[in-house]
C-alpha positions in Angstrom: -124.0 232.3 -71.0 -122.3 234.7 -73.4 -123.3 237.5 -71.5 -121.6 235.9 -68.3 -118.3 235.3 -70.2 -118.1 238.7 -71.2 -118.8 240.2 -67.6 -116.3 237.5 -66.6 -113.7 239.1 -69.1 -114.3 242.7 -68.1 -113.8 241.7 -64.3 -110.7 240.1 -65.0 -109.3 243.2 -67.0 -110.8 245.6 -64.4 -108.7 243.6 -61.8 -105.6 243.7 -63.9 -105.9 247.2 -64.8 -106.3 248.0 -61.0 -103.2 245.7 -60.3 -101.1 247.6 -62.8 -102.2 250.9 -61.5 -101.1 250.1 -58.0 -98.3 248.6 -58.9 -97.1 251.8 -60.7 -98.0 254.0 -57.6 -95.5 255.6 -55.6 -95.5 253.8 -52.4 -93.3 256.4 -50.7 -94.4 258.3 -47.9 -93.3 260.9 -45.2 -95.7 262.0 -42.6 -95.6 264.4 -39.6 -98.4 264.7 -36.9 -98.4 266.2 -33.6 -100.4 266.6 -30.6 -100.7 268.3 -27.4 -101.5 266.0 -24.5 -102.4 267.1 -20.7 -100.0 264.7 -19.4 -96.6 265.4 -17.7 -93.4 264.7 -20.1 -92.0 261.6 -18.2 -95.3 260.0 -17.7 -96.2 260.3 -21.4 -92.7 259.2 -22.3 -92.7 256.2 -20.1 -96.2 255.0 -21.2 -95.3 255.3 -24.8 -92.0 253.7 -24.1 -93.3 250.2 -23.3 -95.1 248.3 -26.0 -97.3 246.5 -23.6 -99.3 249.9 -23.5 -100.1 250.2 -27.4 -102.8 248.1 -27.7 -104.6 250.3 -25.6 -104.3 253.3 -27.9 -103.2 252.2 -31.6 -105.7 253.0 -34.3 -105.6 249.4 -35.7 -106.8 247.9 -32.4 -109.8 250.6 -32.5 -110.6 249.5 -35.9 -110.2 246.0 -35.6 -111.0 244.8 -31.8 -110.1 241.1 -32.7 -106.4 242.4 -33.6 -103.8 240.2 -31.7 -100.7 241.5 -29.8 -97.7 239.4 -29.0 -94.8 240.4 -26.5 -91.5 239.2 -26.4 -89.6 239.4 -23.0 -88.5 242.9 -23.5 -90.8 245.5 -24.5 -89.3 248.7 -23.1 -86.3 251.2 -24.3 -83.9 250.3 -27.0 -84.2 246.8 -28.2 -87.9 246.5 -27.0 -90.3 245.2 -29.6 -93.8 243.5 -30.1 -96.0 242.4 -33.1 -99.4 242.3 -34.4 -102.1 240.4 -36.4 -104.9 242.4 -37.7 -107.3 242.9 -40.6 -105.6 246.3 -41.1 -102.2 244.3 -41.8 -99.7 242.3 -39.9 -96.6 244.0 -38.7 -94.2 244.5 -35.9 -92.0 247.3 -34.5 -88.7 247.6 -32.3 -87.1 250.4 -30.8 -83.7 251.3 -32.2 -82.8 254.3 -30.1 -84.0 256.5 -27.2 -83.1 260.0 -25.4 -84.7 259.1 -22.1 -87.4 261.5 -21.9 -87.1 263.0 -25.1 -87.4 260.9 -28.0 -88.1 257.4 -29.3 -86.9 255.9 -32.7 -88.3 252.8 -34.2 -88.2 250.4 -37.0 -91.6 249.2 -38.3 -92.4 246.4 -40.6 -96.0 246.6 -42.0 -97.7 244.1 -44.4 -94.1 243.3 -45.9 -92.8 246.9 -46.0 -90.4 248.7 -43.8 -90.3 252.1 -42.4 -88.8 254.4 -40.0 -91.0 256.3 -36.9 -89.6 258.9 -34.5 -91.4 260.4 -31.2 -90.2 263.7 -30.0 -91.7 264.9 -26.4 -91.4 268.5 -25.7 -92.6 270.4 -22.7 -95.2 273.0 -23.6 -98.4 275.1 -21.9 -101.0 272.6 -20.8 -99.0 269.3 -21.1 -96.7 267.7 -23.6 -96.4 268.4 -27.3 -95.8 264.9 -29.1 -94.4 265.3 -32.7 -94.8 262.1 -34.7 -92.6 261.3 -37.8 -92.6 258.4 -40.2 -91.2 257.7 -43.3 -90.8 254.5 -45.7 -92.3 253.1 -48.6 -95.4 250.9 -48.9 -95.7 247.0 -49.6 -98.2 246.4 -52.9 -100.4 244.8 -50.3 -100.7 248.0 -48.4 -100.7 250.3 -51.5 -103.9 248.2 -52.7 -105.5 249.0 -49.2 -104.4 252.8 -49.1 -105.8 253.2 -52.7 -109.6 252.9 -51.2 -108.4 255.1 -47.8 -107.4 258.3 -50.1 -103.9 257.5 -50.6 -100.5 256.4 -48.9 -99.7 259.6 -47.1 -103.4 260.3 -46.2 -103.6 256.7 -44.7 -100.6 257.0 -42.7 -101.5 260.6 -41.5 -105.0 259.5 -40.8 -103.8 256.4 -38.8 -101.4 258.4 -36.8 -103.9 261.3 -36.0 -106.3 258.5 -34.5 -103.7 257.1 -32.6 -102.5 260.5 -30.9 -106.5 261.2 -30.2 -106.7 257.6 -28.5 -103.4 257.8 -26.8 -104.6 261.2 -25.1 -107.8 259.3 -24.0 -106.3 256.3 -22.9 -103.7 258.0 -20.8 -106.0 260.3 -19.2 -108.0 257.3 -17.9 -105.0 254.8 -17.4 -103.0 257.1 -15.3 -105.7 259.0 -13.3 -107.8 256.2 -12.7 -106.6 255.0 -9.3 -108.0 253.7 -5.9 -105.6 253.7 -2.5 -107.0 251.8 0.7 -105.0 251.5 3.8 -105.8 247.8 4.8 -104.4 248.2 8.5 -102.0 246.2 10.5 -100.9 242.5 9.3 -98.0 240.2 9.9 -96.4 239.8 7.0 -95.0 236.3 6.0 -91.4 235.8 5.4 -89.6 234.0 2.3 -86.4 233.4 0.6 -86.1 235.4 -2.7 -83.8 236.3 -5.6 -82.9 239.9 -6.1 -81.2 242.3 -8.3 -80.2 245.5 -6.8 -79.7 248.9 -8.4 -79.3 252.8 -7.6 -82.0 254.7 -9.4 -83.1 258.3 -9.5 -86.5 258.4 -7.8 -88.1 259.8 -11.0 -87.0 256.6 -13.0 -87.8 253.6 -10.4 -91.1 252.9 -12.6 -89.5 252.8 -15.8 -86.6 250.6 -14.3 -89.2 248.2 -13.0 -90.8 247.7 -16.5 -87.3 246.1 -17.5 -86.2 244.6 -14.4 -89.5 242.7 -13.3 -89.8 240.9 -16.9 -86.1 239.9 -16.8 -86.4 238.5 -13.2 -89.5 236.4 -14.3 -87.7 235.1 -17.2 -84.6 234.1 -15.2 -86.8 232.3 -12.8 -88.5 230.4 -16.1 -85.1 229.8 -17.7 -83.6 228.2 -14.7 -86.8 226.5 -13.8 -87.0 227.8 -10.4 -90.2 227.2 -8.2 -91.4 230.8 -7.6 -94.0 231.3 -4.5 -95.6 234.5 -5.1 -95.5 237.7 -7.0 -92.4 240.2 -7.6 -91.7 242.7 -5.0 -89.2 245.7 -4.3 -87.3 246.1 -1.1 -86.2 249.7 -0.5 -83.1 250.2 1.3 -82.9 253.7 1.1 -85.3 256.4 -0.4 -83.3 259.9 -0.6 -85.9 262.6 -1.3 -83.4 265.4 -0.8 -81.2 264.0 -3.5 -83.9 262.1 -5.5 -82.3 258.9 -5.5 -83.0 255.6 -4.2 -81.2 252.1 -3.4 -83.5 249.2 -3.8 -83.8 245.5 -4.6 -86.2 243.7 -7.3 -87.2 240.4 -5.9 -88.8 237.3 -6.8 -90.0 235.1 -4.0 -88.8 231.5 -4.2 -89.3 228.3 -2.5 -85.8 227.5 -1.2 -82.6 229.2 -0.8 -80.8 229.9 -4.0 -77.0 230.1 -4.6 -76.0 232.1 -7.5 -72.9 231.7 -9.5 -70.2 233.9 -9.0 -69.8 237.4 -10.9 -73.7 237.2 -11.5 -75.5 240.7 -10.7 -78.4 238.4 -9.4 -78.3 237.4 -5.3 -80.5 235.8 -2.8 -82.0 236.9 0.5 -84.0 235.9 3.4 -87.0 238.1 4.1 -88.3 237.4 7.9 -91.8 237.6 8.8 -92.6 241.1 10.5 -95.6 243.4 11.5 -96.5 246.1 9.3 -99.2 248.5 7.9 -100.3 247.5 4.6 -101.7 249.8 1.8 -103.3 248.5 -1.6 -103.0 250.5 -4.5 -104.9 249.8 -7.6 -103.5 251.8 -10.5 -100.4 253.1 -12.1 -97.3 253.3 -10.2 -96.9 256.8 -10.5 -99.4 257.0 -7.2 -97.2 255.2 -5.3 -95.8 257.9 -3.4 -99.2 259.2 -2.4 -100.1 255.4 -1.1 -96.8 255.8 0.8 -97.9 259.0 2.4 -101.3 257.8 3.4 -99.8 254.7 5.0 -97.6 257.0 7.3 -100.7 259.2 7.8 -102.4 256.1 9.1 -99.2 255.5 11.6 -99.6 258.7 12.9 -103.3 258.7 13.5 -102.8 255.3 15.4 -99.9 256.2 17.1 -97.4 253.6 15.6 -93.8 254.0 14.9 -92.2 253.1 11.6 -89.4 250.9 12.1 -86.7 252.7 9.6 -84.4 249.7 10.2 -86.9 247.4 8.7 -87.8 246.3 5.6 -90.2 248.5 3.7 -91.3 246.8 0.3 -94.2 247.1 -2.5 -95.3 243.7 -3.7 -96.8 243.8 -7.5 -99.6 241.3 -7.0 -100.9 242.4 -10.5 -98.3 243.8 -12.6 -97.4 245.0 -16.2 -96.5 241.4 -17.1 -100.0 240.1 -16.6 -102.2 243.0 -17.6 -101.4 245.6 -20.1 -103.8 248.5 -18.3 -102.1 250.4 -15.8 -105.4 251.3 -14.3 -105.8 247.5 -13.1 -102.2 246.9 -11.9 -102.6 246.2 -8.1 -99.6 247.1 -5.6 -99.3 246.3 -1.9 -97.2 248.3 0.2 -96.0 247.1 3.6 -94.3 249.6 6.1 -92.7 248.0 9.1 -93.5 248.9 12.5 -91.8 249.0 16.0 -92.9 247.2 18.9 -96.1 245.0 19.2 -99.3 246.6 18.1 -102.6 246.2 19.8 -104.1 242.8 19.0 -107.4 244.4 17.9 -105.6 246.5 15.0 -104.0 243.3 13.5 -105.4 241.7 10.5 -104.8 238.1 11.4 -105.8 236.8 7.8 -101.9 237.5 6.9 -100.5 235.6 9.8 -96.6 234.5 9.6 -95.7 230.9 8.6 -92.3 229.1 9.2 -89.5 229.3 6.6 -88.7 226.1 5.0 -85.2 224.7 5.5 -84.0 223.2 2.4 -80.7 222.8 0.4 -79.3 225.4 -1.7 -79.7 225.5 -5.7 -77.3 226.5 -7.9 -78.4 228.4 -11.1 -76.6 230.2 -14.1 -76.1 233.8 -14.3 -79.1 236.1 -15.9 -78.6 238.4 -18.7 -77.0 241.7 -17.7 -79.2 244.7 -17.0 -78.3 248.4 -17.3 -80.9 250.5 -15.9 
């Protein structure tokens, strides 16, 4: 029994000594890591700029597959954030500033300590060079963890290197894994819808959608509006010469909605129309190829696009539902002129009568600046 008491005392002394030692360690760190990733700068920036993608590449998810990630309404751009719980430590991250396509600044809380982080994106031979700088002070808990991992700076540097390596692998798969199928002619059903319209550079459409679709969904939830399908975009103009587009991000609703005056939201009515449908499974960066294949189908089958009709994309599986871009599903509908041969029409998507209901008054949504 005496031996056990001595062993217990020695254990207490060792624990006390370790605690004192860790408490006196310098927890300050400043780490810079870099990597060249074989992806266009805009694609890489947009991927990192949306926190919903982070669980696909951060090192703490790789080391702890049971880690949980939590997303608020906004995960993109300045003010975007997310949080996580893992065996490596709990934390949250918020974007404090961005320079579009060039840099992202963040504030990070990890295990009770705060730090700052900056990502810089530069064009280089073979892809994009990322420079990732982190600076801050570790909490006692994380210093204890770092003690067994080689030290404060070494721990952060190792985590950043692993994250950048995984980012390259993830991006290569998530962005480049896609499938396009031209489904053929269908009769697209009509619907009432809520919309928010913007003018956007074509290269920024994908990043704008990442902001606008979640906001539209939150607006319908806040106002308890019954939706009848997935978010979609109507392209009013698509000027490839000047690189700009006028478009509306829409949510289909059960009945006509009247929006309060001064709101940047409005309502509309989509009439049934005949169209060629194409399905894209994968990242939105492949939509231009999907549109091109759709128009090739039109030419091959002697069909004429109705340029005065409503061309749209429906996001049946989108970034709000699934983090992985390779699993997103986008349906493209290109309206056609005149009646197509009955043998070509997919009767599974036949039109239905539109409902006739009383209008519903709603409150104005939060302001969006693309």
